[in-house]
C-alpha positions, 0 to 999 in steps of 0.5 A: 514094568506094570505101569508101562503094560497098563499104558499100552493096554489102555492105548489099545483099548482106546484105539479099539473103541475109535474103530468101533465108533467109526464102523458104527458111523459108516453103518449109519451112513450106509443105512441112510443111503440105502433108506433114501435109495429105497424111497426113490425106488419106491417113488419111481415105481409109484410113478410108473404105476400111475394110471393113464388120465382120461381126456377128450381131444379133437383133431385140429382142422382148418375151418371157416370162422365167422364172428357176428355182432347183433343189434335190435331195431324196428322196421320203418316204412320206406315212405310215409305220407300224410294226405291232406285236403287241398280243397275244402268241402263235403266228402261225397264219396269215400273210396278206401278202407284202412289196409287197402293197397293203392296206386300212385294217382288213385282216387281216395275221396271225392268232394262236392265240386259244384262251386269249383266247377262253376268257377272254372266254367266262368273262368273258361268263358272269360278266357274264350271271350279274351281270345275272341277279342284278341282275334278281333284286335289282331284284325283291327291291327292289320287295318291300322298298320295299312292306314298308318303306312298309307298316311305316311306316304301321303304325308310325304307327298303333301296330300295329308296334314301332319295331324292326319298322319299322327292320328293314323299312327295313334290308331296303330298304337292302340290296335297293337295294345288291344291285340297283345297277349296280356289279356289272354294270358291273364284269362288263362291263368285265372282259368288254370287256377280254377281248374286246379282247384276243381281237380283237387276235389278228387283227393288222390294218393301221392304214392303207391302203398297201403292205407295205414289210417284215414280220419274222414268219411263220406258226409264229413266236411273238411277244410283245405289243409286237413289231414285225411289219410296216411299212406305207407310204402311197404315195398321196402323198409328202413332200419335205424340202429345205434352202433357202439364205437367199438363195432362201427369200425367194422361196418361200411356202406353197401355191406350186406347184413341179415335181418330176423324178425322177433320172434321169427326164423326167416332171415332177410338180407338188407344193405347198409345205406348210411354210416354216421360219422358222429356219435349221438351226444346222448347215447354215445352210439353212431347212427347206421341206416339199413334198407331192406326190400319187403320179401313177402309182398302179395297182391292183397297182403303184406306179412312184414309190417312197419313197427316190427322188432327185428334182430340185425346181424353184422359180420365182424370177422370172417376167416377162411382156413382158420384153426379154431378151438373151444375157448374153454380149452385155453389155459390162461396164464400170466402173460401167456396162453397155453393148451395141452395136446396129445403127443401119442399117449403123452400130454404136452403143453404148448404156448399158443397165440390166441386170435379173434374170439366170440367167447365160445370159440377162439382162433389160434394164430400161432403155436399149433399145427393142423392135425394136432390132437387138442385136449378139450376135456380134462386139460386141467388135470394133466401135466406134461409127460402124463400118460393119457387115455384119450377119446377123440371127439368127432 
């Protein structure tokens, strides 16, 4: 009996231990759950209590977007003429100074013309004599024509011999030769040559412009072909540029561009005169030629001068009603670009499609709407859902 009682007591004791263990395990699990719930609740409280993030945003509005290309070049005179002496001799009059404005045909220098004038006078006398001789020959021709006709009739009537008729015909032929214009034309040609040579003793400007330089003075002796002055036409300028292959596609003949002297503030309009179709083998650039009227001409001076350095700005892209943001507002990510906008007081990330950019500003082709608040300061500190303390840039 004692043995059975002891067994029952042992079994009861074992069951009691099992129940206690189970209760202990349940208490441990409950404690862990309560602890985790407390942590989550603590985190929610912490998130809820996170202060708003200060940011700066601006209201997206359509604007005109212009992207420019800038190149440098030099002003070149539209025309530069080296004046050369077309006759030899001593300069007796020097009529110009460097920097003078001259008109086309204006006298620059005068050479000693005595020998040229004498030669011209001789040629003129020979021409006058040739013309007088021609008049006499024409009178003789008329008489020879009458005689030849009369002897022809008399020969038919048998009143004169054949030799007499032939003598009259020969006299007519001789008179015709003497009355021809050949001798007069030769005399006229000789006179015109000497007259031209005499006129070249006055050296005249072939164009209107400015005397850039002169190399002779009164008393100097020059030979035919000697360079004696340089005249530049500054009524307009040419500008030669070398444009990269990436930019030349945006330039067309007739386009208007802006030119600014270096240093300088005034902008002057110029036109594209020619666009090269073949790149320079040495530089790899395409030749582009501009023409610009001189906007600052005065009666006695020209403020813009050949050789000045200038900056040329071409319009590469011009868009109206474009949505433009600062390039710094873009968040570049793998395969996409994004910005943060303020939706009320909450940050929202938006994927956008960037368009043309000049480095400072970027056109947004898709992903944003007019009137949205684009975060431009503080965008790297926020995440979607963050509360914002927003200042709006005007």
